[in-house]
DRENPA-3360 file (N, C-alpha, C; in nm, 2 decimals, always signed):
BEGIN
1 = XXXXXXXX = +6.20/+11.31/-0.58/+6.19/+11.14/-0.62/+6.04/+11.21/-0.75 ~ +6.05/+11.13/-0.86/+6.00/+11.13/-0.95/+5.88/+11.01/-0.90 ~ +5.76/+11.12/-0.91/+5.66/+11.01/-0.94/+5.58/+11.02/-1.06 ~ +5.52/+10.95/-1.11/+5.45/+10.91/-1.24/+5.30/+10.97/-1.17 ~ +5.24/+11.01/-1.36/+5.11/+11.11/-1.38/+5.03/+11.09/-1.28 ~ +4.98/+10.91/-1.29/+4.88/+10.82/-1.22/+4.87/+10.86/-1.05 ~ +4.98/+10.89/-0.99/+5.02/+10.84/-0.84/+4.99/+11.01/-0.85 ~ +5.03/+11.12/-0.83/+5.05/+11.24/-0.84/+4.87/+11.31/-0.83;
9 = XXXXXXXX = +4.83/+11.24/-0.93/+4.65/+11.31/-0.97/+4.55/+11.23/-0.83 ~ +4.65/+11.06/-0.75/+4.59/+11.00/-0.62/+4.58/+11.10/-0.55 ~ +4.72/+11.20/-0.52/+4.82/+11.17/-0.40/+4.73/+11.33/-0.38 ~ +4.65/+11.42/-0.49/+4.53/+11.52/-0.46/+4.40/+11.50/-0.42 ~ +4.39/+11.37/-0.39/+4.25/+11.32/-0.30/+4.28/+11.32/-0.16 ~ +4.43/+11.30/-0.15/+4.46/+11.30/-0.02/+4.53/+11.45/+0.03 ~ +4.44/+11.48/+0.19/+4.47/+11.55/+0.28/+4.61/+11.49/+0.36 ~ +4.73/+11.53/+0.31/+4.83/+11.47/+0.38/+4.84/+11.47/+0.52;
17 = XXXXXXXX = +4.78/+11.58/+0.55/+4.80/+11.60/+0.72/+4.65/+11.56/+0.81 ~ +4.61/+11.52/+0.68/+4.47/+11.49/+0.81/+4.48/+11.32/+0.82 ~ +4.39/+11.32/+0.93/+4.40/+11.19/+0.98/+4.26/+11.18/+0.99 ~ +4.24/+10.99/+0.86/+4.08/+11.00/+0.86/+4.08/+10.89/+0.93 ~ +3.90/+10.87/+0.95/+3.89/+10.71/+1.01/+3.89/+10.62/+0.93 ~ +3.88/+10.51/+0.96/+3.91/+10.37/+0.87/+3.83/+10.34/+0.76 ~ +3.67/+10.39/+0.80/+3.62/+10.34/+0.67/+3.67/+10.47/+0.53 ~ +3.67/+10.61/+0.62/+3.68/+10.69/+0.50/+3.84/+10.66/+0.41;
25 = XXXXXXXX = +3.94/+10.62/+0.51/+4.05/+10.59/+0.46/+4.06/+10.44/+0.33 ~ +3.93/+10.34/+0.36/+3.94/+10.23/+0.28/+3.88/+10.26/+0.15 ~ +3.78/+10.40/+0.12/+3.70/+10.43/+0.03/+3.81/+10.51/-0.06 ~ +3.92/+10.61/+0.03/+4.01/+10.64/-0.05/+4.09/+10.58/-0.08 ~ +4.16/+10.53/-0.05/+4.25/+10.39/-0.11/+4.25/+10.34/-0.22 ~ +4.06/+10.29/-0.25/+3.99/+10.25/-0.34/+3.98/+10.36/-0.48 ~ +3.98/+10.43/-0.44/+3.97/+10.54/-0.52/+4.12/+10.63/-0.60 ~ +4.19/+10.55/-0.47/+4.36/+10.64/-0.55/+4.45/+10.50/-0.62;
33 = XXXXXXXX = +4.35/+10.40/-0.59/+4.45/+10.31/-0.67/+4.42/+10.28/-0.80 ~ +4.47/+10.31/-0.94/+4.50/+10.37/-1.05/+4.55/+10.26/-1.20 ~ +4.60/+10.12/-1.12/+4.69/+10.10/-1.18/+4.61/+9.99/-1.24 ~ +4.63/+9.88/-1.37/+4.60/+9.83/-1.47/+4.55/+9.67/-1.40 ~ +4.65/+9.63/-1.27/+4.59/+9.50/-1.22/+4.52/+9.52/-1.08 ~ +4.50/+9.43/-1.01/+4.39/+9.48/-0.86/+4.52/+9.47/-0.75 ~ +4.53/+9.61/-0.77/+4.60/+9.63/-0.65/+4.63/+9.55/-0.49 ~ +4.75/+9.56/-0.45/+4.67/+9.52/-0.30/+4.69/+9.60/-0.20;
41 = XXXXXXXX = +4.64/+9.59/-0.10/+4.60/+9.70/+0.01/+4.67/+9.65/+0.11 ~ +4.76/+9.72/+0.21/+4.87/+9.71/+0.27/+4.83/+9.84/+0.38 ~ +4.88/+9.78/+0.55/+4.87/+9.86/+0.65/+5.03/+9.88/+0.70 ~ +5.04/+9.98/+0.73/+5.16/+9.98/+0.78/+5.14/+10.07/+0.88 ~ +5.21/+9.99/+1.04/+5.17/+10.08/+1.13/+5.33/+10.10/+1.23 ~ +5.35/+10.20/+1.30/+5.44/+10.29/+1.38/+5.45/+10.18/+1.47 ~ +5.48/+10.12/+1.59/+5.48/+10.13/+1.75/+5.59/+10.16/+1.79 ~ +5.53/+10.16/+1.93/+5.54/+10.27/+2.05/+5.68/+10.12/+2.07;
49 = XXXXXXXX = +5.74/+10.06/+2.04/+5.81/+9.95/+2.10/+5.98/+9.96/+2.02 ~ +6.04/+9.86/+2.10/+6.15/+9.90/+2.04/+6.21/+9.78/+2.00 ~ +6.24/+9.72/+1.88/+6.25/+9.60/+1.86/+6.37/+9.57/+1.86 ~ +6.46/+9.59/+1.94/+6.62/+9.56/+1.93/+6.61/+9.50/+2.11 ~ +6.49/+9.48/+2.19/+6.47/+9.42/+2.32/+6.41/+9.32/+2.24 ~ +6.38/+9.22/+2.31/+6.34/+9.07/+2.35/+6.21/+9.10/+2.35 ~ +6.20/+9.18/+2.52/+6.09/+9.19/+2.58/+5.96/+9.28/+2.48 ~ +6.00/+9.36/+2.36/+5.94/+9.41/+2.33/+5.84/+9.42/+2.19;
57 = XXXXXXXX = +5.91/+9.27/+2.15/+5.86/+9.21/+2.05/+5.76/+9.17/+2.01 ~ +5.67/+9.24/+1.88/+5.52/+9.19/+1.88/+5.54/+9.16/+1.76 ~ +5.52/+9.01/+1.73/+5.53/+8.88/+1.63/+5.34/+8.76/+1.66 ~ +5.32/+8.80/+1.56/+5.23/+8.67/+1.56/+5.17/+8.63/+1.46 ~ +5.03/+8.58/+1.39/+5.01/+8.53/+1.34/+4.82/+8.54/+1.32 ~ +4.78/+8.58/+1.17/+4.59/+8.59/+1.20/+4.52/+8.59/+1.10 ~ +4.41/+8.49/+1.08/+4.39/+8.45/+0.99/+4.26/+8.54/+0.94 ~ +4.31/+8.62/+0.80/+4.14/+8.74/+0.78/+4.10/+8.67/+0.74;
65 = XXXXXXXX = +3.99/+8.70/+0.77/+3.82/+8.65/+0.72/+3.80/+8.63/+0.59 ~ +3.86/+8.73/+0.48/+3.85/+8.72/+0.35/+3.95/+8.69/+0.29 ~ +4.05/+8.69/+0.34/+4.19/+8.62/+0.23/+4.27/+8.73/+0.24 ~ +4.35/+8.69/+0.15/+4.46/+8.84/+0.10/+4.42/+8.87/-0.08 ~ +4.36/+8.74/-0.10/+4.36/+8.76/-0.24/+4.46/+8.69/-0.37 ~ +4.55/+8.63/-0.25/+4.67/+8.63/-0.34/+4.66/+8.48/-0.32 ~ +4.71/+8.40/-0.43/+4.75/+8.25/-0.43/+4.84/+8.23/-0.32 ~ +4.85/+8.17/-0.26/+4.99/+8.16/-0.16/+5.03/+7.95/-0.18;
73 = XXXXXXXX = +5.17/+8.02/-0.20/+5.29/+7.84/-0.23/+5.31/+7.86/-0.10 ~ +5.32/+7.68/-0.04/+5.37/+7.66/+0.11/+5.46/+7.49/+0.00 ~ +5.62/+7.53/+0.14/+5.67/+7.45/+0.13/+5.65/+7.43/+0.25 ~ +5.68/+7.27/+0.31/+5.63/+7.21/+0.40/+5.77/+7.12/+0.43 ~ +5.84/+7.10/+0.55/+5.95/+7.01/+0.55/+5.90/+6.89/+0.64 ~ +5.90/+6.84/+0.59/+5.85/+6.70/+0.62/+5.89/+6.58/+0.61 ~ +5.92/+6.45/+0.65/+5.90/+6.33/+0.58/+5.81/+6.20/+0.62 ~ +5.75/+6.10/+0.57/+5.61/+5.98/+0.65/+5.56/+6.08/+0.58;
81 = XXXXXXXX = +5.46/+6.01/+0.73/+5.30/+6.05/+0.68/+5.28/+6.18/+0.69 ~ +5.36/+6.27/+0.79/+5.33/+6.41/+0.80/+5.35/+6.50/+0.64 ~ +5.50/+6.39/+0.57/+5.46/+6.49/+0.44/+5.38/+6.42/+0.34 ~ +5.30/+6.28/+0.35/+5.21/+6.19/+0.28/+5.04/+6.36/+0.31 ~ +5.09/+6.36/+0.44/+4.99/+6.47/+0.47/+4.97/+6.60/+0.44 ~ +5.14/+6.64/+0.42/+5.10/+6.80/+0.38/+5.08/+6.76/+0.22 ~ +5.10/+6.70/+0.14/+5.04/+6.68/+0.03/+4.91/+6.72/+0.02 ~ +4.86/+6.58/+0.12/+4.69/+6.57/+0.02/+4.64/+6.72/+0.12;
89 = XXXXXXXX = +4.67/+6.81/+0.19/+4.66/+6.92/+0.24/+4.65/+7.02/+0.12 ~ +4.75/+7.02/+0.04/+4.73/+7.05/-0.07/+4.85/+7.22/-0.07 ~ +5.01/+7.12/-0.04/+5.07/+7.25/+0.02/+5.19/+7.19/-0.16 ~ +5.28/+7.28/-0.16/+5.26/+7.28/-0.32/+5.40/+7.19/-0.35 ~ +5.53/+7.23/-0.22/+5.64/+7.18/-0.25/+5.66/+7.11/-0.10 ~ +5.64/+6.94/-0.07/+5.74/+6.86/+0.04/+5.84/+6.85/+0.05 ~ +5.86/+6.85/+0.17/+6.05/+6.77/+0.16/+6.12/+6.71/+0.26 ~ +6.23/+6.72/+0.25/+6.31/+6.76/+0.38/+6.47/+6.76/+0.34;
97 = XXXXXXXX = +6.57/+6.73/+0.32/+6.66/+6.78/+0.29/+6.71/+6.76/+0.22 ~ +6.67/+6.79/+0.10/+6.62/+6.77/-0.07/+6.55/+6.87/-0.06 ~ +6.53/+6.97/-0.02/+6.47/+7.09/-0.05/+6.59/+7.19/+0.02 ~ +6.61/+7.15/+0.13/+6.72/+7.23/+0.22/+6.87/+7.25/+0.09 ~ +6.91/+7.14/+0.00/+6.97/+7.17/-0.12/+6.91/+7.20/-0.20 ~ +6.83/+7.25/-0.27/+6.76/+7.32/-0.36/+6.74/+7.41/-0.34 ~ +6.74/+7.46/-0.19/+6.74/+7.62/-0.16/+6.88/+7.71/-0.16 ~ +6.95/+7.60/-0.08/+7.12/+7.63/-0.09/+7.17/+7.61/-0.22;
105 = XXXXXXXX = +7.17/+7.55/-0.26/+7.22/+7.54/-0.45/+7.16/+7.66/-0.52 ~ +7.02/+7.59/-0.51/+6.98/+7.67/-0.68/+6.95/+7.81/-0.62 ~ +6.90/+7.86/-0.47/+6.88/+7.99/-0.48/+6.80/+8.00/-0.45 ~ +6.66/+7.93/-0.43/+6.55/+7.90/-0.49/+6.41/+7.92/-0.40 ~ +6.36/+7.99/-0.45/+6.20/+8.11/-0.36/+6.10/+8.12/-0.45 ~ +6.07/+8.00/-0.50/+5.97/+8.00/-0.59/+5.82/+7.98/-0.41 ~ +5.82/+7.99/-0.36/+5.68/+7.99/-0.22/+5.72/+8.08/-0.15 ~ +5.58/+8.11/-0.10/+5.57/+8.25/+0.04/+5.55/+8.19/+0.16;
113 = XXXXXXXX = +5.55/+8.08/+0.17/+5.55/+8.06/+0.34/+5.62/+7.91/+0.33 ~ +5.64/+7.95/+0.45/+5.79/+7.76/+0.55/+5.66/+7.77/+0.63 ~ +5.64/+7.56/+0.58/+5.57/+7.55/+0.73/+5.66/+7.39/+0.76 ~ +5.69/+7.38/+0.94/+5.81/+7.26/+0.93/+5.74/+7.25/+1.01 ~ +5.79/+7.05/+1.06/+5.75/+6.95/+1.19/+5.79/+7.00/+1.29 ~ +5.81/+6.98/+1.42/+5.97/+7.03/+1.50/+6.03/+6.87/+1.46 ~ +6.02/+6.82/+1.43/+6.16/+6.73/+1.43/+6.22/+6.77/+1.31 ~ +6.18/+6.86/+1.19/+6.28/+6.90/+1.07/+6.36/+7.02/+1.11;
121 = XXXXXXXX = +6.31/+7.11/+1.22/+6.36/+7.20/+1.28/+6.52/+7.21/+1.30 ~ +6.60/+7.09/+1.27/+6.72/+7.10/+1.30/+6.79/+7.07/+1.16 ~ +6.68/+7.07/+1.13/+6.79/+7.07/+0.94/+6.68/+7.21/+0.86 ~ +6.64/+7.31/+0.91/+6.57/+7.38/+0.86/+6.68/+7.52/+0.90 ~ +6.65/+7.40/+1.05/+6.82/+7.56/+1.11/+6.94/+7.60/+0.99 ~ +7.00/+7.49/+0.92/+7.07/+7.50/+0.87/+7.06/+7.61/+0.74 ~ +6.95/+7.67/+0.72/+6.85/+7.78/+0.62/+6.89/+7.94/+0.68 ~ +6.90/+7.92/+0.82/+6.87/+8.08/+0.93/+6.84/+8.19/+0.86;
129 = XXXXXXXX = +7.06/+8.16/+0.76/+7.09/+8.29/+0.72/+7.03/+8.32/+0.60 ~ +6.92/+8.21/+0.55/+6.90/+8.24/+0.40/+6.76/+8.33/+0.41 ~ +6.67/+8.16/+0.46/+6.51/+8.24/+0.48/+6.48/+8.31/+0.60 ~ +6.58/+8.32/+0.72/+6.58/+8.44/+0.80/+6.54/+8.59/+0.74 ~ +6.64/+8.65/+0.68/+6.63/+8.78/+0.64/+6.50/+8.79/+0.51 ~ +6.41/+8.69/+0.50/+6.33/+8.72/+0.41/+6.18/+8.69/+0.49 ~ +6.18/+8.66/+0.57/+6.05/+8.69/+0.73/+6.00/+8.49/+0.68 ~ +6.07/+8.38/+0.62/+6.07/+8.26/+0.60/+6.04/+8.14/+0.68;
137 = XXXXXXXX = +6.13/+8.19/+0.77/+6.19/+8.11/+0.91/+6.08/+8.07/+0.96 ~ +6.02/+7.97/+0.96/+5.93/+7.88/+1.04/+5.95/+7.95/+1.19 ~ +5.81/+7.95/+1.23/+5.83/+8.00/+1.35/+5.73/+7.94/+1.44 ~ +5.73/+7.88/+1.56/+5.58/+7.83/+1.70/+5.52/+7.98/+1.69 ~ +5.50/+8.07/+1.62/+5.47/+8.19/+1.77/+5.35/+8.20/+1.62 ~ +5.38/+8.21/+1.49/+5.34/+8.21/+1.37/+5.20/+8.10/+1.34 ~ +5.32/+7.91/+1.42/+5.19/+7.83/+1.35/+5.27/+7.80/+1.24 ~ +5.38/+7.81/+1.22/+5.43/+7.76/+1.09/+5.55/+7.65/+1.11;
145 = XXXXXXXX = +5.52/+7.62/+1.32/+5.64/+7.52/+1.32/+5.52/+7.40/+1.42 ~ +5.47/+7.34/+1.37/+5.36/+7.21/+1.40/+5.37/+7.04/+1.35 ~ +5.31/+6.99/+1.45/+5.31/+6.88/+1.37/+5.18/+6.91/+1.24 ~ +5.08/+6.95/+1.30/+4.94/+6.94/+1.27/+4.92/+7.01/+1.12 ~ +5.04/+6.92/+1.06/+5.05/+7.05/+0.89/+4.93/+7.03/+0.83 ~ +4.81/+6.97/+0.85/+4.69/+7.00/+0.75/+4.65/+7.11/+0.82 ~ +4.60/+7.16/+0.89/+4.58/+7.25/+0.98/+4.67/+7.43/+0.95 ~ +4.83/+7.39/+0.99/+4.83/+7.49/+0.89/+4.83/+7.54/+0.75;
153 = XXXXXXXX = +4.85/+7.42/+0.61/+4.84/+7.50/+0.58/+4.65/+7.54/+0.52 ~ +4.58/+7.46/+0.57/+4.46/+7.49/+0.56/+4.34/+7.63/+0.63 ~ +4.49/+7.70/+0.73/+4.48/+7.82/+0.76/+4.60/+7.92/+0.65 ~ +4.66/+7.90/+0.63/+4.76/+7.99/+0.54/+4.64/+8.00/+0.40 ~ +4.59/+7.93/+0.34/+4.51/+7.88/+0.21/+4.44/+7.98/+0.22 ~ +4.38/+7.95/+0.35/+4.26/+8.07/+0.46/+4.24/+8.18/+0.40 ~ +4.39/+8.22/+0.38/+4.43/+8.39/+0.42/+4.49/+8.36/+0.56 ~ +4.58/+8.34/+0.66/+4.67/+8.32/+0.70/+4.78/+8.40/+0.70;
161 = XXXXXXXX = +4.81/+8.58/+0.74/+4.91/+8.60/+0.75/+5.00/+8.67/+0.87 ~ +5.12/+8.68/+0.85/+5.24/+8.70/+1.00/+5.24/+8.79/+0.98 ~ +5.24/+8.87/+1.16/+5.24/+8.97/+1.12/+5.42/+9.02/+1.22 ~ +5.46/+9.13/+1.18/+5.62/+9.09/+1.30/+5.65/+9.25/+1.28 ~ +5.76/+9.28/+1.35/+5.83/+9.40/+1.33/+5.96/+9.38/+1.26 ~ +5.92/+9.55/+1.16/+6.11/+9.54/+1.15/+6.18/+9.60/+1.20 ~ +6.33/+9.65/+1.15/+6.43/+9.63/+1.23/+6.38/+9.83/+1.20 ~ +6.29/+9.88/+1.25/+6.23/+10.01/+1.25/+6.12/+10.03/+1.27;
169 = XXXXXXXX = +6.07/+9.91/+1.35/+5.97/+9.92/+1.44/+5.80/+10.00/+1.41 ~ +5.84/+9.90/+1.28/+5.74/+9.90/+1.12/+5.66/+9.78/+1.10 ~ +5.50/+9.75/+1.11/+5.40/+9.63/+1.06/+5.37/+9.67/+0.94 ~ +5.43/+9.61/+0.82/+5.38/+9.59/+0.68/+5.26/+9.46/+0.65 ~ +5.13/+9.52/+0.68/+5.06/+9.33/+0.65/+4.99/+9.38/+0.52 ~ +4.96/+9.27/+0.46/+4.88/+9.26/+0.31/+4.69/+9.29/+0.39 ~ +4.59/+9.33/+0.40/+4.45/+9.30/+0.41/+4.34/+9.29/+0.30 ~ +4.40/+9.26/+0.19/+4.34/+9.21/+0.06/+4.33/+9.31/-0.09;
177 = XXXXXXXX = +4.33/+9.29/-0.14/+4.28/+9.32/-0.27/+4.19/+9.47/-0.27 ~ +4.19/+9.56/-0.41/+4.14/+9.71/-0.42/+4.01/+9.62/-0.42 ~ +3.97/+9.54/-0.50/+3.86/+9.48/-0.57/+3.77/+9.40/-0.44 ~ +3.83/+9.37/-0.32/+3.74/+9.35/-0.22/+3.64/+9.40/-0.19 ~ +3.67/+9.55/-0.21/+3.59/+9.65/-0.16/+3.60/+9.71/-0.05 ~ +3.51/+9.84/+0.00/+3.53/+9.90/+0.15/+3.52/+9.80/+0.27 ~ +3.38/+9.70/+0.25/+3.35/+9.62/+0.40/+3.47/+9.51/+0.36 ~ +3.48/+9.41/+0.33/+3.60/+9.33/+0.32/+3.68/+9.36/+0.38;
185 = XXXXXXXX = +3.76/+9.51/+0.33/+3.86/+9.58/+0.34/+3.91/+9.60/+0.48 ~ +3.75/+9.62/+0.58/+3.76/+9.68/+0.70/+3.73/+9.55/+0.73 ~ +3.71/+9.49/+0.77/+3.69/+9.32/+0.78/+3.77/+9.30/+0.83 ~ +3.90/+9.25/+0.73/+4.07/+9.22/+0.70/+4.13/+9.36/+0.83 ~ +4.13/+9.50/+0.80/+4.14/+9.56/+0.88/+4.16/+9.53/+0.99 ~ +4.04/+9.56/+1.05/+3.99/+9.52/+1.20/+4.00/+9.40/+1.32 ~ +4.02/+9.30/+1.20/+4.11/+9.13/+1.22/+4.25/+9.20/+1.32 ~ +4.33/+9.18/+1.21/+4.45/+9.24/+1.20/+4.52/+9.38/+1.34;
193 = XXXXXXXX = +4.43/+9.45/+1.32/+4.43/+9.56/+1.39/+4.45/+9.50/+1.57 ~ +4.34/+9.44/+1.58/+4.30/+9.35/+1.71/+4.39/+9.23/+1.73 ~ +4.49/+9.19/+1.66/+4.56/+9.09/+1.70/+4.67/+9.16/+1.75 ~ +4.71/+9.28/+1.65/+4.80/+9.35/+1.69/+4.81/+9.40/+1.85 ~ +4.73/+9.42/+1.83/+4.67/+9.55/+1.96/+4.66/+9.43/+2.13 ~ +4.59/+9.27/+2.07/+4.61/+9.19/+2.16/+4.76/+9.16/+2.22 ~ +4.83/+9.16/+2.09/+4.97/+9.13/+2.12/+5.12/+9.19/+2.21 ~ +5.02/+9.33/+2.23/+5.10/+9.41/+2.31/+5.20/+9.37/+2.43;
201 = XXXXXXXX = +5.36/+9.40/+2.37/+5.38/+9.33/+2.48/+5.39/+9.42/+2.64 ~ +5.41/+9.39/+2.72/+5.39/+9.37/+2.84/+5.51/+9.52/+2.88 ~ +5.63/+9.53/+2.82/+5.75/+9.58/+2.85/+5.70/+9.76/+2.79 ~ +5.59/+9.75/+2.68/+5.57/+9.84/+2.62/+5.52/+9.91/+2.66 ~ +5.52/+10.09/+2.66/+5.48/+10.17/+2.74/+5.47/+10.29/+2.68 ~ +5.41/+10.39/+2.68/+5.32/+10.48/+2.64/+5.27/+10.48/+2.52 ~ +5.26/+10.51/+2.40/+5.16/+10.47/+2.29/+5.16/+10.35/+2.19 ~ +5.13/+10.29/+2.26/+5.13/+10.20/+2.15/+5.16/+10.19/+1.96;
209 = XXXXXXXX = +5.01/+10.23/+1.92/+5.00/+10.22/+1.81/+5.02/+10.39/+1.79 ~ +5.17/+10.38/+1.72/+5.19/+10.55/+1.73/+5.12/+10.63/+1.55 ~ +5.10/+10.51/+1.45/+5.06/+10.58/+1.35/+5.01/+10.46/+1.30 ~ +4.94/+10.54/+1.19/+4.81/+10.42/+1.09/+4.85/+10.43/+0.99 ~ +4.89/+10.38/+0.87/+4.87/+10.39/+0.70/+4.85/+10.31/+0.63 ~ +4.76/+10.31/+0.56/+4.70/+10.23/+0.45/+4.71/+10.26/+0.33 ~ +4.76/+10.18/+0.26/+4.83/+10.24/+0.06/+4.73/+10.12/-0.02 ~ +4.72/+10.16/-0.15/+4.79/+10.04/-0.25/+4.90/+10.01/-0.31;
217 = XXXXXXXX = +4.91/+9.91/-0.36/+5.05/+9.89/-0.40/+5.10/+10.00/-0.48 ~ +5.02/+10.10/-0.57/+5.14/+10.24/-0.63/+5.04/+10.37/-0.61 ~ +4.98/+10.33/-0.52/+4.89/+10.50/-0.42/+4.97/+10.51/-0.32 ~ +4.96/+10.67/-0.29/+5.00/+10.72/-0.15/+4.90/+10.67/-0.08 ~ +4.98/+10.71/+0.01/+4.95/+10.65/+0.18/+4.87/+10.74/+0.22 ~ +4.73/+10.63/+0.30/+4.63/+10.73/+0.39/+4.61/+10.70/+0.50 ~ +4.67/+10.84/+0.59/+4.75/+10.83/+0.72/+4.58/+10.80/+0.82 ~ +4.55/+10.69/+0.90/+4.45/+10.69/+1.00/+4.41/+10.71/+1.11;
225 = XXXXXXX = +4.32/+10.79/+1.18/+4.35/+10.82/+1.38/+4.42/+10.70/+1.43 ~ +4.52/+10.69/+1.48/+4.48/+10.56/+1.56/+4.40/+10.53/+1.69 ~ +4.33/+10.69/+1.69/+4.29/+10.63/+1.82/+4.14/+10.57/+1.74 ~ +4.06/+10.59/+1.64/+3.95/+10.52/+1.59/+4.01/+10.42/+1.52 ~ +4.11/+10.35/+1.53/+4.07/+10.26/+1.44/+3.98/+10.09/+1.48 ~ +3.96/+10.07/+1.63/+3.89/+9.97/+1.67/+3.75/+10.01/+1.67 ~ +3.69/+10.16/+1.59/+3.55/+10.15/+1.52/+3.48/+10.07/+1.44;
% end
């Protein structure tokens, strides 16, 4: 695989076989971020569960104390007073059947999170095959199916992120921007790890956190010792 000059330079700073402690890793991620834009810092968690089994799913949501550094666009499916509530709370897009038609007919995805009131899920369900693969389907566990749309929007805008297993049993989540600095990145990282650990399924056996890797958008991965993540 071809790697750019900046990536190669950054990779030299990382010992590929070393398991770093979280503070070292966050400092190193900032040093290896060479892009001209403010790179996102992402955490990748290899989990000791099997996503093929319903009783081994790991999914939920958590509000990062310092947010993600990204402006999040919210689409809300609601009617009547709840639609007005969503607009007042700052949702970028609010609608019902009209939004379903727009998504179906225009392949429209100018939003980052979808929230729905429970009574709208019959309508939103028609978009399952479209929103599901993109991780955009509203879900009660993530707090995106709710009557309290104002709180849901406030939490999302404040830095609420969803974590969930992919098909390879890995969780991918942003924990901020390089410009946040070590302290804020560590705060967000620890809140995420704590939430994932608390979400451990009863059916999970053996080592739950198999590997922990942190990386900036364009930088190399830095491995963190799974035994040290709670420190």
